[in-house]
N, C-alpha and C positions, 0 to 999 in steps of 0.2 A: 622863485626861479634860481637855478644853480649858477653861482658866479663863474664857475669853471667853464660852463657852456656859453655864457653870454659875454664874458670878458676875454679878450685875446691877450695872452701872455706872450710878449715878444721873445723871439729866440735870442739866447745869449750870444750866439754866433751867427751872423748873417750868412746865408747860403750854406750853412752846415748841411750834412746829408746823412740820412739813415734809411735803411731798407728793411721791409718785412717780406719774407718769402714763405708762402704756405706750401708745405711738402706732403706728398703721399707716403704711406707706409704700405709696402707690398710684400707678400709672402715670397720667400726665396724660391720655393718650389714651382708654383704655377703662376707667379707674378700677379695674383689677384689682390685686391685691397684687403688689408689686415687691420682688424680693430684692436690694435696693440699699443695705442698711444699711452694709455695709463701705465702699462708695465714699463714702457720706455722712459716716460717722464719720471717715474720713481727712481730711476738710476742717474738722473741728471745731477752732477755735482753742484753744490751750493752756489758757486760763483757763476753758474750758467742758468740758474733757474728763472731769471728775468729775461733771458735771451733765447731759451729753447722752451716753448710753452705749448699748452694744449690749444686745440681749435674746435670748431663747430662739430666735427665728426671724430669718432674714435679711430678712424683710419687716416688721420692727418695730424700734423703738428705745425707750429710756426717758428721760424727763425726771425728774430728781431734784433738788429744791431743797435748798439749805442749811438749817440750823436757823434758823428765823425766830422773832422775838420775838412777833409778832402777825399778825393776818390781813392788815393793810395791807402789811407787809413781804413776806409770802408772795405777795400778789397782784402786787406789783411784780416780784419775782424770777421767779415762774412765767410772767408775761407776757413778760418779757425772754427766757427760755429757749425758750418756744414760738415766739416770732417769729424768734429766731435759727435754730431748727430748720426753720422754714418756708423760710427762705432757703437753707439747706444742702440741703434736699430738692429744691427747685426747680433747684439747680445740677446735680443728677443726673437731671433729667427727671421728677421725682416731686412729689407733694404729701404733706404730713404730715396724717394724718386721725385725728380723735378718735372712737373707737368700740370696741366690745368683741368683735365678730365681723364679718368681712367677709361680706356676704350671699351671694356666689357662689363666690369663688375656692376651688377644691377643696384640701383639706388635703394630699393626697398629693404635690402639686406644691411645697409650701413647704419650703424647705431650713432645716436647723438651722444656727445661727451657729457659726463656727469657734472654739469655746471648749471646752476639755477638760471642764469641769464640765457643760456642757449635753449633751455627748455621753455622759458617764457617766449623767446623769439619763435620757436617752432609752433607753440600753441597759437600764436597770432598768424604766422605765415601759412599754416596748414599745407595744402598740396604743393604750393610753390616752394615751400621750405623743404618738404620731404624729397623733392626732386633735385635739391641742391647738393651736389657732391663736388663742387668746384674748388679750385685753388687759384690764387692770384698773387701778383707781385705789386707791392705798394712802395712808393718812393716818397720820402719826406724831405723837403728842403726848407731850411730855417728862414723865416721872414721877420723883418724888423717892426712890422705893425700889421694890425688886422686889415687896414685899408689897402696896404700893399699886397697882402695875401689874396684879398678879394679881387683886386684889379688884375693880378696875374691869373687868378682862377678864371675870370671872364675871358681873358685873352688867349689862354692856352687851349681852350676848347677846340679851336679849329685844327690844332695839330694832333689831337688825341686819336683820330682815325689812323694816322700814319704810325703812331706808337703801337696801336693795337695790331696793325698789319705786320709790323716788324716782330712782334712778340707772339703772334698767334700759334698755338700749339694744341688745340683741342678740336680736331675734326670728327672724332668718334664719340658716340654716346650710346650706352646700353647695347653695345655689340654691333652697331651699324654705322656706316658712313653718313654723317648728317648733311653733307653737301656744303657745310660751312667750314672755314678755317679756324674760327673761334666760336664754337658753340657755347662755350662758357659765357661769353658776353650776352648771348641770346637768353640763356637761362636766368641770368642776373636781372634782365629787364622785367621779369615777373615780380620782382620785389618792390615794395613801396619805397619812395624816396630814393630811387635808383636811376642809373643811366646818366645822360647828359644833363647837367643842371641848367636852370635858366640864368639870366643875367642878374647878378647880385649887386653890382654897382659899388657898394662900400660896406664896411663892417657894420655900421649901424643898421643898415637895411638887412644884412645877413643875420645879425643877432636878433633883430625883431622877428624874422621868420623862424629862427630856432626857438625863440620864446613862445611863439604861437603854437608850434608843434609840441613843445614841452607842456604848456598849460593844458593842451587838449589830451595829454596823456599818451601821445603817440611815440615820444622818444624820452629817454632818460639822459642820454648823453650824445655826443657827436657820433658815437659808434653805431647809432641806429640811423645815421644818414649814409646811404650806400651809393652816393654819386660817383661818377667816374673820376672826379676831382673835387676835393673839398678843403676849405680852410680847417685847420685843427687848432682850436683856440687853446686847449690845455698844453699842447706841445709847442705852440708858436711856429707852426709849419704850414706849408701848402702840401697836401698829400695827393699824389697822382696815383689813381687806383685802376686805371683802364686796362693795364697790361695783363696778358696771360703770363704764365711762368715759362720762360724758355728752358729748353732741355740742356743747355750748355752754360757752364759757369761764366765763360767770357762774354756770352750774350747778355746774361743778367747784369754784368758789370757795364757792358756797352750801353744798355738801356738806362741804367742809373746815371751814367756820365752824360748821356744825351739829355735826360730830363733835367738834371741839375744845370747844365749849360743853357737849356731853353728857358728855365725859370729866371736865371740871371739875365739873359738877353731881354726877355719881355719886361722884367722889372726895371731895366735901365732905359727902355724906350721912352723917348720924350713925347712922341706922338702916339695916340691911341691906334693900335693896329686895326685893320679892317675886319669886320665881322659880318658875314653874309646872311646871318639869320639862323635861329636854332633849328628850324626844319631842315635846312641845307646841311648843317653840321651833323645832325642825327642821321640823315640820309647817307652821308659819307661814312659814318661809323658803321651803319648796316652793310654798306658795300665792302668795307674793310673786313668785317666779320665774315661775310660771305665769300669773298674772293681773295682776301689777303693782299699780297703784294701785286697781284694781277688786277686789282680793282681799278675802276675809273672813278675819279673823284671830281666833284664840282670845285673849281678854283675859288678859294676864299679871297683872292686878290681881284678876280673878275668872274662873278657868278655866271656870266654868259658863256663861259668856256669850261671845258673839262680837261683834266690832266690825268695821266697815269699815276698810280700810287708810287711808282719808281721815281717819276719826275718830282712828285711832291716830297718824297724822302730826300732827294738830292737838294731841293730848295731848302729843306729843313736843316740839312747838314751845313749848307752854306750860311744859313742864318745864324747858327750857333758857333761858327768856326772861331771867332775871336774869343768868346767866353771859354770855349773848350781849350784853346791854346793857352789862355791865361791860367786855367785850372790845372794844366798838365794832363788833360784827359784825351788828347788826340789819338793815342794808341787804342783806347777803348772805343772811340768812334770808328776807327778802322775796322774793328770787329763787325760792327753793324753794316759797314759798306760791303763786307764779305757776304753778309746775309742777303743784301740786294742782288749779289751775283749768284749765290748758291741756293738761296731759298730759306724760308723760315722753318720753324719746328713742325708746323702742320704739314708742309710740303714733304719734309723728310719722313714723317710718320706715314703719310699716304704712299710714298714710294717704297718704303720698307715693307709695309703691309702687303703691297702687291708682289714684292719679291720674296718675302719670307713665308707668307702664307698663314702663319700662326701669330696670334697676339703675343704669346709668351716670348717667342724668338725676337719679335719686333721690339718689345719693351727691353729685353736684355741688351740688344744692340744699342738702343737709344741711351740706356743707362750707362753703358760703357763709354759713351762719348762725352759724358758730363765734364770731366776734367781735361779732355783732349784739347 
């Protein structure tokens, strides 16, 4: 068994934060997906090679920040990486685009990156892998022990549907309106070891499960566990993976700040928060993927009642208020409160598609809003 997989290495800085954002590459002309990641990555300066990296498809790449002490440092580094990537993409005749599913480009035309691991994964996943052209946003928060990471992993699950609804940006797939606000999350459910994890309880039980999967030859590392949230033993973090990629930089930052404040809040709770059951949480996630911020969710505080997703979001903001104020991230949370009033990325895409008429014009307008 691999020690890195089964031993949790504590973070050197509790509640540090890092973000991974998977980005699309689009042709400047028709805004279709472009398989130019290899050409782009060949231009990455040495100091950025561990931060601007290849991904599953040749039409995408990943931005991965370093470990950051606070939300301000994260913002500075993430902005630098994204602007650097914009320049590199332009040099290959493309633009870098933030989103979780391209509205039109058919998946059979998208090539796998030239990496042995990705080809092994595709050989195993077959059709469920071939249909996968999704991009996500992952937030890492440093934890002082595996037991703490697992305890917060268990507790945070009830809040993941709200995070998904706030970030939802993938209503279109293969040229049609899916009826979902986050169709990315539906596609990911086809993968093994994906979706909402069961209750892990403590690190010993989690590492035992990982050992079973490893001994069976199903996984080599934590990277083959595709849960919506997972402890990351090699990095010493809790990794929240449920979010779509928002179309705006300030919304990416808002989600990162909200997630960090939520992890801190749950970690400091003296009493175990209520958990209504896995089936209820999974049902809420499906509702959030389908209806976004207009979803009705079963209350995790009282499963006999339902609440609007907007009400659940306001409750979440109130829950993390003290931690966000302590972290200096109240302004980032204000961005997400604007999302509650004005709508998420999926809503903007649907409205623009109705108004613009063409996918190209819709994507150009959305792209122009990224830094706004």
